[in-house]
C-alpha positions in Angstrom: 0.0 -0.2 0.1 1.4 3.4 -1.2 1.5 5.7 1.2 3.1 9.4 1.9 2.7 10.7 5.5 3.3 14.4 5.9 4.4 16.0 9.4 5.4 19.2 10.6 2.9 22.3 9.5 1.3 24.6 11.8 1.1 28.3 12.6 4.5 30.6 12.7 4.4 34.1 12.7 6.1 36.1 9.6 9.8 35.7 9.0 9.8 32.0 11.0 10.5 28.8 9.6 9.0 25.6 9.2 10.4 22.3 8.0 8.0 20.0 6.8 8.7 16.1 6.2 7.2 13.6 3.8 7.6 10.1 4.8 6.9 7.6 1.8 6.2 3.5 2.0 5.0 0.9 -0.3 6.8 2.3 -3.6 10.6 2.4 -5.0 11.1 6.0 -3.1 14.6 6.5 -4.5 13.2 5.8 -7.6 11.2 8.7 -7.9 11.0 12.4 -8.5 9.4 14.0 -5.2 7.3 17.4 -5.7 5.7 19.5 -3.1 2.7 21.4 -4.2 0.5 24.1 -1.9 -3.4 24.9 -2.5 -5.2 27.9 -0.7 -9.3 27.8 -1.0 -10.7 28.5 -4.3 -7.4 28.1 -6.3 -5.6 25.3 -7.9 -2.8 23.3 -6.6 0.4 25.3 -7.1 4.0 24.0 -8.0 6.6 24.6 -4.8 9.3 22.5 -6.0 10.8 19.0 -7.0 13.7 17.0 -6.3 15.2 14.4 -8.6 15.2 11.0 -7.5 19.2 10.5 -6.3 18.7 14.1 -4.8 21.6 15.5 -7.3 19.0 18.0 -9.0 15.9 20.3 -7.4 13.9 22.9 -8.9 12.0 25.7 -7.1 9.6 28.0 -8.6 11.4 31.3 -8.8 9.3 33.3 -6.5 10.3 31.1 -3.5 13.9 30.7 -4.6 16.3 31.5 -2.0 13.4 30.9 0.7 12.3 27.3 0.0 14.6 24.4 0.0 13.6 20.6 -0.6 16.2 17.8 0.1 15.6 14.1 0.7 16.8 11.1 2.6 16.7 8.1 0.5 17.7 6.2 3.3 14.8 7.3 5.7 12.1 7.3 2.5 11.9 10.7 3.7 11.6 14.1 1.7 11.5 17.6 3.5 10.3 21.2 2.5 12.7 23.5 4.6 10.5 27.0 4.4 12.2 30.2 5.4 11.2 33.9 5.9 7.9 32.9 5.7 5.2 35.5 4.8 1.3 35.4 5.3 1.1 34.7 1.7 2.9 31.5 2.0 -0.3 30.4 4.0 -1.7 27.5 2.3 -2.2 23.5 2.7 1.0 22.0 1.3 1.4 18.7 -0.2 4.1 16.3 -1.1 4.1 14.1 -4.3 5.5 11.4 -6.3 6.2 10.7 -9.8 8.5 8.1 -12.0 8.9 11.5 -13.6 7.1 14.9 -12.7 7.6 18.1 -13.5 5.7 21.5 -12.6 2.2 20.1 -13.2 0.1 18.2 -10.4 -1.4 15.9 -13.4 2.3 14.4 -13.6 2.2 13.3 -10.0 1.3 9.4 -9.0 0.7 10.0 -5.1 -0.1 12.3 -2.8 0.3 12.9 0.8 -2.6 14.0 2.6 -1.8 17.6 3.2 -0.7 19.4 5.9 -1.8 23.3 6.8 1.1 25.9 7.3 -0.2 29.5 8.4 2.0 32.8 8.8 0.3 35.2 11.2 1.5 38.9 10.5 
C-alpha cells in the first residue's frame, strides 16, 4: 500500500521557519521524483518545487528561490521542504507528491500526501 505521510505544518509568525516532512512507503521511493505543491481555498494546486530521485537536482519555483529548499533522504524514504522567511502569502495547505517523472504539473504525479496546513500570521 502506497503511503505518503506528511508532518511538520502549523502556525508560525512572519519571518519564521518551518520544515515539512513526507515519509513514503509502499513504492520504490529512491526511483521517484518528489514534488511539493501548495493550495489555497478556491485556487488550483501550485507547484513549489521538486527533487530528482538521487537528490542531485532540485527545482524551485522562481518566486520561492532563496527561501524554500527541498531535500531528501533516500535511506529514510523521506523528503523535506525547508521554508524560511515565511510571509502570510505562504499560508496554504502543502502537499508532497511522487512521480516516476514529475515536473511542474500536478497531473504528472501519481501519489499524494494528505496535505498539511501552514499558517503564517502577520
